[in-house]
N, C-alpha and C positions, 0 to 999 in steps of 0.2 A: 503217262499215268503218274510219273514221279513229279512232274510239274503240277498236276492237279492235286496230288497229295500235299504238296508244299503250300499251295494256295489255301486248301481247306484248313491246314494246320495254322496258318497265319490268320485266317478268318476266325478260328476258334479263340486264338489269343486276343484278337481285336474285341470279340464279344466279352471276354473276361476283363480285359484291362481298360479298353476305351469305353465300352458300354456298361461296365461294372455289373453284369448280369449274374444272378445266382447260379451256382453249379448245376442245379436241376434244370434251370431254364436253358443254360448253355447246352446241356446234354440233349434236351428236347429239340433245340435248333439243329444239332448235329444229326439226330435221327431223321428229322424231316428233310434235311439236305441230302441225306443218303438216298431218299426216295427219288429225288430229282436226278442224282448222279446215276442211279440204276437205270432210270428211264433214258438218260442220255447215252449210256453204254449200249443199251438195247437198240437205240436208233442210230448208233455210230456217230454221235455228235460230240464235239469238244465243248467244254464248259464255256470257253471264250468265244465260240462261234454260234451261239444260240440266238435265235430270232424270237420276236414276240409270238409268231405263229407256233413255234416249237413249244413255248411255254403254255400257250393256250391248249395245245394237244395234250400236254402233261396234265393241265388242270382238268380237261375233259376225262382223262384217264382216272383221275382220283374219284370222280363221280361214278365212273363205269364200274370200278371195283367195289363200290358200296361204302366208301368212306363218308362219314357224316358231314354235312355242310359246315358245322363248326370246326371240325378237324381239318376239312379242306381249307377253310379260311386261315387257320393257324399255319398250315403247311405253306400256303402261298405267301403269307406274311414273312415266313422264314426265307423263302425264295427271293422276295423283294429285298430283304435285309442283306442277303448274300450278294446280289447284283449291285446294290448300293455300295457295298464294300469294294467290289471290283472297280467301280467307277472312281471311288475315293482314292484308291491306290493306283490309279492311272493304268489299269490293265484293260479297261474298256473306255471308249469315248462316250458312248451312249448306253443308257440303261434299257435293256430289252423288256424288263419287267414293269416299266413305268406305266404302260397302258393295260397291264394285266388286271382283269377284274376278278374279284373274289365272288364266291357263291352267295346267293341270298340265304340268310340264315333260316328263313321260314320256308325253305325249299321243300316242296311236297314229294312224297314217294312217286315213282313213275306211274303213269296211268296203266291200267290193265286192258289189254285187248281181249275181245271175245274170240272164241274159236272161229266164228264166222268171219270176223275181221282179219284174223290171221290167214284164213283160207283165201280171202280176197287179196291180201298182200302177195301171197305166193302165186295166185293166179295172175297177178299184175306183171309178173316177170315176162319180159319179151323173149320168147323162146326162139325167135327168128335171128336173134343176135348170137354171135359166136360165144359170148360169155353167158348166154341165157341159162344153160344147164348148171353152170357153176353157181350163178346167183340163186337159182332155185335150191340147190343143195345147201348153200350157206345159210339161207333163211330157215330152211327145214331143220338144219342141225342146231342153229341158235335156239330155236323153240323146243325141238324134241329133246334136246340134251340139257337145256338150261345153262348154256355156256356164257362166260364173259366174252366180250369181243376180242380181248387179247388172247384168250384160250382158243378161240376159233382161228385166229390168224396164225397161231403157233402150232396148230394141229399138224402132225406128221403122218406119213404113210405107215411108219413103224409103230404108230400109236393105235392103229386100227386092228381090232381083233373081232372081225365080223362073224367068224364061225362061232365064237363064244358069246357074241352079242354085246360087246363092250368096246369102249374106246378109252385110251389112257390120256388123262388131261393133266397138264402142268399148270397148277394154279398159283395163287399168291405165295411168295416166299419159296418158289420152286417146289412146292409140295405136290406130290403126285396123288391122283385118285383115279379109280376105275369108274366110269360112268356108263350105265346101260344105254344102248342106242336102239331106237325103234326100227322095225322092218322097213318102214317108209323112208326114214333117213338113210338107211343102208342102201336102199334102192336108188335114191337120188344121188348119193355120193358115187355109187358104182357107175351110174350113167355119166357123171361128170368125169370120172377117171378114164373113160373111153375117149372123151374129147381131149382130156389133158395130155394123153399120149401123143397127140398130133400138134400140140402147141409148142411154143418156145419155152425153154427152161434154162435160166441162167445158172452158171456154176455156183454151187453152194446152196441152191434152192431145190435140189432134186427130191428131197424128202418131205417138203411141205405139201399138204393136200391142196390148199387153195392158192392158186397163182394168178397174178395180174397178167394182162395180155402180153406184157413185155418180158415175162418170164421169172420175175421175182415174187416172193410171197406177198399175198394180199396185205394191205395196210389197214390199220384201224380206221383211218380217215375215209378210206374208200368204202368200208362197210357202213360207216355213218351216212355217207352220201347216198349209198344204195338204198338203205332203209328209208331215208327221207323221201327219195324219189319214188319208191314203190308205194309208200303210204299216200302220197299225193295222187299217184296214178289210180290207186284203189278208192280214192274219194274219202279217205279217213282224215277227219279234222283234228284228231288228237295229236298232241305233241309227243312224238315217240323217238326212241333211239334204239340201238341194238340191245341195251339193257332192259328195254320194255318187254322183249321176248322172254328174257330170263325171269323177270318179275311175274309175267303172265303165266309162264310155265309153273312156277311154284304155287301161285294162287289157284290155278286150275286143278293141280294135283290135290291141294288141300281141300278144295271144294268137292273133289271126287272121292274123298275119303282115304287118300293115301296116308301111310304112316309118316308122321312128322319127322321122325328120326331118319327115315330113309330119304326124305326130301333134303334134310340138312346135309346128309352124306353126299347126295347128288350135287348139291350146290358148292360143296367144299368150304362150308363156313368154318372160320377159325375156332369157333366155340367147341368144335368136336375134333380132337386130334385124329390124324390119319390112322394111326395104329388102333385107336379106340374104335373107329368105324368098323374096321375089318375084324376086330376081335369079337364085337357084339352083334354085328349084322352079317348074316350069311349072304354071300354075293348073289346067289340065285334068288334068295328071298328079296334082296334089294332090286334085282332086275324084274322080278314078277310084280313088285309094288308099282314100279314105274310103267311097265308095259300094260298092266291090267287097268290102271287108273288114268293114264294120260288120254284125254278126250280125242286127240287126233289118232292115237293108236286104235282106239275103240272104233272110230269111224272107218279107218283103213281096214280093220278086220272084217267089219260088216260089208264093205265094198268087195272084198275078196270072196265072200260067201255067195255073192250074187252071180 
């Protein structure tokens, strides 16, 4: 960590003295670099051992958390500048960011799936596979709770409050929020937890809800591959990602007449501070807004009455 701090300090000096950048520009470069460093810490990677694939996963994550394409392009420009500096100072022989592509500025919002398409994707899960119930529970939770893929991967057993009908989610900036969870999602997760008890669990991963077959927590890239595979199997031609479920979740709730402020609280948007959410929105009201207006919950309730 001390070596990394020294490198960053030298890089900032290089921006100021060699590149002659304005103070505000240098500060912006620093802030963007911190996003990369936070990602590398979470992945257990050293700044000098990064591959192009690692940087591409970082880039995909920027889109996943809803950063505007123009901001994504600026951040990746800063990443390229940093690795160019590392090559210039002989810390690296090759630049891993050289082939890193920025987003298209005209990038459109993710496509919205219909409720029927989401049902088809969930039905496409191969339940004969050992990981079938896990995959079904993950997709159900992504859509039913409107989670970011990173929030799904980091979900812990200690974050589940099923008796109260909530899960605790750690969002951007380590901000916590309580998210209502539907009866259907609770059922699918509980089924998965039965299978989970019989699987391998690596030390340090005991509290994570969703685990890979080798016992560590599920990765973002695995969720991306799963969603793509299920969409193809379901015969859905739309270009989708885990974020598509989050976007569809919000769109369906708005179309169903849910309170906009409740949806913002569910999604954990930065425009509403966490304390403000729970000062002005009663938790049970928040839960009832989601449970009563989510189309999948309505369908599930109707099925239970038959």
